[in-house]
N, C-alpha and C positions, 0 to 999 in steps of 0.2 A: 789526359792529353797524350796522344800518341807521339812518340819521339820520331822525328824525321831523320834520314841519313844526311851526312854531309855530302854536298855535291860541289866539287871544285872545277870539273870540266863541264861547261855548258852544253846542253843538247844542241845538236846541229840542225838548223832549220834553214829554209830558203832565205837567201840574202836579200835585203831590201835593195831597191834600185840604186844605181850609182848616183852619188850626190857630190856637188862641189865641195862640201865640207869633209868628204872622205879623202880628198885629194890634196896633195901639196900644190903650191902655186905653179910649180913647173909642170906637174901632171895635169893640172886644170888648163893651163895654157896649151899644152899639147893636145888635150881633148877638144878644145875649141878649134884648134887648127885642123884637126882631123874632120871636123864638121864643115870645113871650108870657110872659116871666118878668121879674121886677124886675131892673133893670140891675145892682144890687149883686151879683147872683149871679156876674157876671163876676169880681169881686174874689175871691170865694170859690173859683172855679175856678182862678184864677191862684195862689192860696195853695197849693192842693193840688198843682198842676202843678209849681211850682218847688221843692216839697218832695219831688218824685218819687213822689207818690201816683197810681197808675193805676187802682186798683180802685174803681169807683163806690160799692161797698158801704161803703168806708171814709170816704166824704165825707158824714159824718153831719150836717153843718150844712146840707146841701141836702135839700129834701123828697124822700122816697123815690121819689115818682111822677115827679120831674123829673130824677133823676140820669142815667138812661140816655139821655134825649133831649139833655140838655146836654152830657154827655161825648161822645156820638156826633157831635154837631154841631161841637164846638169842641176836643175832645181826642182826635182819631183817632190810632190807633197808626201812627206813621210809621217807626219804627226797630225792626226785628225782629232780636234777637240770633241769630246763626247759630253762632258759635263763639267761645270765650274761651280764650286761651292765657296761661299765667302763668309768671313767672320771678322770680328774686330772692326766693325763699321766699314767693311770692305777692304781693309788694309791687309788682310790675309786672304789669299785666294789659292785654293787647291784645284788643279786642273787634271782631269782624267783624259789621257790620250789613247787613241786606238792606232796601232801600228799597221803596216801594210798586210801583215799576216793575221790580223785580229788580236794579237797580243795587246795587253793593256798595261800602261805605266802611269805614274802620277808625278807631278811636280808641284811645289808650293812656293808662292811668291809672298814675301812678307815685307811690308813697308814700315820703317821706323822713322822717328823724327830726323835722324842723321844718316840713315842708310837704307838701302833696299837690297834684300837678300833673296836669292832663289835657291831652293833646295831641289837638286835634280837627281834623277835616277840613272844608273849605269847598267842595270840589268832589268829584264822583266821578271819579277819575282826575285828570290834569293835562295842560294843553296847552303847558307851557313847554319840554318836550322836552330837559331836561338829560340828557346821556347816562349819567351816573353814578348817576342816581336811578331806582329801580324804578318809582315812581309815574309819573314823567315818561315813561318808556319804554312805559307802558301806554296813553298817550294820554288824551284827555279824553272822558268820557261825557256829563256835564252839570253845571251848577251845582246846588248844594244850596239848598233853601229856607231861610229864616230858622229855621223850626221844626226842620228836620232838623239844622241846625248847633247850635242851642241845646239840642236834645234830647240830644246827646252829653255836654254839660256837666252837664245836669240828671241824667242817668243816673249820671255819675261822682260827683256830689254825693250822690245817694241811696245809692250803694254805700259811700261814706265814712261817711255818717251812720248807715247800717244795720250798720256793723261788718263788712262783707263783705271788707275788706282786712285782713290781719294787723296787729295793733296796737290793735284795739278801735275803737269809734266815733270818728269824727273829722270834720274839716271840709275840704272842698275849698277850697284857698287860692289856686291859680294856674291860669290857662288860657292855653295857647299855641296859636296858629294855625300849627302846624308839621306838621299831618297831611297828608292828601292834598289836592292842589290849590294854586293860587295865590290867596290870600285877596283881593288887590286886583283880581283879574280877576272877582270876584263881589262887587264893592264894595257895592252897595246892601244886600244881605242881610247882609254882614259888619258893616256899620254898624249895622243893626237888631239884630244879635246882640250887638254891644258894648253897646248900650243895655240889653239884657236882662241881660247879665252884670253890669253895673255898677249897674243899678237896684236900689233897696231893695225889700224885701218889701212887699206880696205880688207885685209885678210884676217881680221880678228876683232874682238870686242875691246881690246886695249885695257883690260883690267890689270891691277897691280898684283904681284905675286902674293903679297901678304893678305890680299882680300879673297883669295881662293883657298878653300879647305878641302882636303882629301881625307875621308874617314875610312878606317879599316877595323875589322874585328881582330886583326893581328896576323895577317898573312906575312910572315917574316920575309920570304923571298921577294914579295912585292915591295915591302918597305925598303929592302936593300936596293932594289932596282930604282926606286924613287930617289934614294940617296945618291945614286950614281948619275942621275939625270942632270944635276947641277941647277935645278930650279929650287926656289926657296918658298914654296907654297906652305901653308900651315898643315901640319900633320895632326890628325885626331885619332887616338887609339881607343876603341871601345873596350874597356877592360872589365868593368862590372863586378870584379872580385879580385882580391889581392892574393888569393891562395889557389893552388892548382886543383885541389879537391872540389871546391865549389865552382870554380870557373869551368872545369870539365863539363859540368852540368848546364851552366847558364850560357856558355859560349863554346859549343862543341869543337871548334877549331883548336881549342886549347889541348885537346888530346894529341895534337900534332906539334904545336908550338906553344911551349909552356910560358907562364907569366914572365919568368926571368929572361927568357930568350926574346920575348916581345919587347920588354922594356929596354933591353940592351940594343935591339935594332932601332928603337925610337931614339935612344941616347946617341947612337951613331949618326942618325939623321940630324939631330940638333947640333952635334959637333960639326958636321959638314956644312950646315946652312947658317948656323948662328941663330936659328929660330927655335923658340921653345915649342914643345908639342903639348897638345891637350889630351888629358886622360878623361874620357867620357865614362861616367859611372851612374847607371840607373839605380836609384835607391828603391829597393823592394822591401816592403814591410816583413820583418822577421826572417828575411832570407839573407840579405847581404848588408844590412844596416846596423849591425851590432857594434858597440863601442870598440871591441877588440879588433874588429875588421878595419875600423877607421884607423886605429893605431898601427895595424899591420901595413895598411896602404901608406900611412904617413912615413913609416920606416923605410918602405920600399922606394919612395920618391924623394925623400929628404935630400936636399943638396943637388938635385937634378934640375935641368933646364926644362921644367914641366910645370903645368898647372892642372888642377882637377876641376872638371866641369860636372857638378852633380845634377842629375836629372830625376826629379820625382817621377816614378814610373807612370807612364800614360796608359790608361785602360785599353785593353783589346778584347774582342769578343771571345768568350770561352776560356779566358785566362783565370786561374784561381788566385792570382796575385794582384796586389794593389800597391799604391805608393806608401812610402814610409810616413808616419805621422810627423807633424811639425816638430815636436820635441826631439824626436830621433834625428831629424834633419839637422837641427841646431847643434846637437851634441856631435854629430859626425863632422860638421864644419869646424867646430871648435877644436876637436881633437886633431884634425888635419893641420889646422893653422898652428897648433901648439908644436907640431913637428917642423914648422917653417915652410909648409907646402901652400902656395897660393891656391885659394879655393873659391869658387863661385857657384851659384845655383842657376841653372838654365832658366831663362824666361820661356815658358811654354806657350807657344802660339798655335792656334788652330786645333786645340784638343776637341772642341765641340763639333768640328767637321772631320774628325779622324785624320787630321793633317799634321799632328805632332810627331815627335820622334817615336819610331816603333809602331806607328799606326797605319802606315801606308799599305793598303791591301789591294788597291786598284779594283774595287768592286763596281761592276756595272749593274746598277740597281734595276735596269730593265725598263722602267716606265719613263716615258717622255725623254728618251735618250736624245741628246743633242740640245736639249733646252736647259739653259743655265738655271741653276737653282740657288736659292739663298738660304743659308743655314742661320737661323736666328737663335743666338745663345740664350739659355735660360738665365735670368738675372740671379746672381748669387752675391753673398757678402764676401769681398776679397779677404783672403787670409793674410795675416801680417807677413811681410817679407823678411827674409834672413839678412839680406843686404841687397844692394842694387843688382837686379838680375842682369844676365848677359845675353843679348840677342844672338841668334845664329849669325855667324859671319863676323863677329866682333872678337877682338882680343880680350880675354877675360882677366884684366888686371884687377888686383885687389889692393 
């Protein structure tokens, strides 16, 4: 497997058309006024947009003569669905989106008995070059705009509200930035997206801060910026190794920001917000799952406002690695808990449609593009669980 270089500065490409979600309320009202309409029309557009209404004919509170002009100017279609794959009886849905310039991204909507979580992408591809991650091995195409990121969550909320996911109409309750890309490498737009996710109607989805998770491989400057924002969203740090020697290989950004520096930045975030952070750790057979590494991680995190979320490695094409066997997983959990570190094992959803952690590659398979497909899982005998698994978007209490 050829090692890819780290890419922190996204390639510059043509900007997508201006969208309401890229603007503040004041900017949107000014834009509407420039089009010759009362400024309050911007609030009406926002109400429709965040409810997932895309057809101007349904925007009956707008004058019929103004609908096409207003939606054309401020609600251009930025995300075109190419293919949807479903698993778990339809309760997990991975959507491949085509952007205005042909770039491809994916999002995954997962419905659980007590919540619905969407995993969204912040970049097309990823420049972090982690060798066990399909997204990272594809390289970075570009940053997404605020509206392109927000649009994934809005589409998921509309799918839930419209009863498109088995279980009847429901509400999107959680958003996790664990799709394609490194969120903190696209910080300004992720920050704007957070404000849209947390903002009340009509200018947001009205989610609670604790129901939104921002994941990072350890961009320390970005963690510090997030700490200064004053928001208390959940921070997830993809550590994957407790020592610099191994992490330099598994997570190349570690050559710039070492393990201790990353954990110190996460500790500062926890101290500022009062929220514990999650340490994401992919368990890779004979690579990072040794008992001594469990003890090293336990010593590193003991007494901190943190919990460990273990993720048995999800398979990716061409990777020589696979998940740790169940006995190794059990011993890793036991050793971390012996150090007093709260530990859970991630509930893997969507593995059979390449929709699980580390599997998003935004592959356009070419045939029947635009026709939704159904992935039918091969029946298997479930492995015994280590403990109650934790869905994405949930607090991992033990």
